C-alpha positions in Angstrom: 0.0 0.0 0.0 1.3 3.4 -0.9 0.1 6.0 1.5 -1.4 9.3 0.5 1.0 12.1 -0.4 3.8 9.9 -1.8 5.8 10.9 -4.8 6.8 8.1 -7.2 8.6 8.7 -10.5 10.4 6.6 -13.1 12.4 8.1 -15.9 12.7 11.8 -16.5 10.2 13.0 -19.2 7.1 11.5 -20.8 7.9 9.1 -23.6 11.5 8.5 -22.5 12.8 5.1 -23.2 14.2 3.8 -20.0 17.2 1.4 -19.7 15.4 -1.0 -17.5 11.8 -2.3 -17.2 10.5 -1.9 -14.7 12.5 1.1 -13.4 10.7 0.9 -10.0 9.4 -2.3 -8.6 7.5 -2.4 -5.3 6.8 -5.9 -4.0 3.6 -7.3 -2.4 2.3 -6.1 0.9 4.6 -3.0 1.1 3.7 0.1 2.9 5.3 3.4 1.9 5.0 6.1 4.6 3.3 9.5 4.1 5.5 12.2 2.5 7.9 9.7 1.1 9.6 9.9 -2.4 10.8 7.2 -4.7 12.7 8.5 -7.7 14.0 5.9 -10.2 16.0 6.5 -13.3 17.8 3.2 -13.7 16.4 0.7 -11.2 14.9 0.5 -7.7 13.8 -2.9 -6.5 11.8 -3.1 -3.2 11.1 -6.6 -2.0 7.9 -8.0 -0.5 6.7 -6.9 2.9 8.9 -3.8 3.1 7.5 -0.9 5.2 8.9 2.6 5.5 8.2 5.3 8.0 7.1 8.8 6.9 9.3 11.0 4.8 11.7 8.4 3.5 13.5 9.2 0.2 14.8 6.5 -2.1 16.7 7.4 -5.3 19.0 5.6 -7.7 20.5 8.9 -9.1 22.6 11.6 -7.7 24.1 14.9 -8.9 27.7 15.0 -10.0 30.0 17.9 -9.1 33.2 17.6 -11.0 33.4 21.1 -12.4 33.1 24.3 -10.5 32.5 26.3 -13.7 29.3 24.4 -14.6 26.1 24.6 -12.6 25.5 21.3 -10.7 22.1 20.9 -12.5 24.0 20.6 -15.8 26.6 18.1 -14.7 26.5 14.3 -14.9 23.9 12.5 -12.9 25.4 9.1 -12.0 22.9 6.2 -11.6 23.3 3.0 -9.5 20.7 0.3 -8.8 19.1 0.3 -5.4 17.8 -2.9 -3.8 15.8 -3.2 -0.6 15.4 -6.8 0.6 12.1 -8.4 1.6 10.8 -7.9 5.1 12.8 -4.8 5.8 11.8 -1.7 7.7 13.1 1.8 6.8 12.8 4.3 9.6 11.2 7.7 9.2 13.3 10.4 7.6 15.8 8.0 6.2 17.5 8.5 2.8 18.5 5.6 0.6 21.1 6.7 -1.9 22.2 5.3 -5.3 24.0 1.9 -5.0 22.5 1.0 -1.7 21.9 -2.7 -1.2 19.8 -3.4 1.9 19.5 -7.1 2.7 16.4 -9.0 3.8 14.8 -8.4 7.2 16.9 -5.4 8.0 15.9 -2.5 10.2 17.2 0.9 9.2 17.0 3.5 12.1 15.1 6.8 11.7 17.0 9.6 9.9 19.7 7.2 8.6 21.5 7.6 5.3 22.2 4.4 3.5 24.9 4.6 0.7 26.3 1.1 0.6 25.7 -2.6 1.5 23.8 -3.6 4.6 23.7 -7.4 5.2 20.7 -9.6 5.9 19.2 -9.7 9.4 20.8 -6.7 11.0 20.1 -3.2 12.4 21.8 -0.2 10.9 21.7 3.4 12.0 23.2 6.8 11.4 24.6 8.9 8.7 26.2 7.1 7.0 24.3 4.1 8.2 26.4 1.5 10.1 25.5 -1.9 11.4 25.0 -1.9 15.2 23.7 -5.4 15.7 23.3 -8.5 13.6 21.3 -11.7 14.1 23.3 -15.0 14.2 21.5 -18.3 14.3 24.0 -19.6 16.8 24.0 -16.6 19.1 20.9 -14.6 18.5 21.3 -10.8 18.3 25.0 -9.9 18.5 26.4 -6.3 18.9 28.4 -5.0 16.0 31.7 -5.1 17.9 31.4 -8.8 18.5 31.1 -9.9 14.8 33.8 -7.8 13.2 
C-alpha cells in the first residue's frame, strides 16, 4: 500500500525510453509512509513486505559535481541500482542513496542515510548508516563489535 502524499517517479520525461523495465518495482504487501519519495531512473527494487516510516527518500540517481565552472544541475547524474530486501523496515526520515543494497529483514533506524551494503538480518543506524547489531542463528542478536 502506498500512503497518501507519496511521490513516485520513473524516468525523466514523458515518452522517455528507460534502460530497465520496470524502473521501479515495489513488492507485495509493502507500505510506503506518508510524505515519502521514490525517484527511479535506472532501477529500484523493493522486495515484498517492506515498510517505511514517513518522509523516506529513495533514489538511484545523484548529482555529479566535478566542475566548478558548470552549474550542478547541468553536470553528470550518476545512476546506480538500489535494492531493498524483503521484510525490511526503513525508519522515518531515512535517505536511501544510489548503489544502496539493503539485505532482507533489515531495520534501518530513523533519519539514517544508506549509501552502501547492509547485510541480511541486522540493524543499521546513522549517517552514513552503520550496522550496530546482527542476528546470528547460533548466538541470537550480537552487537556489532562482536562480529567484526
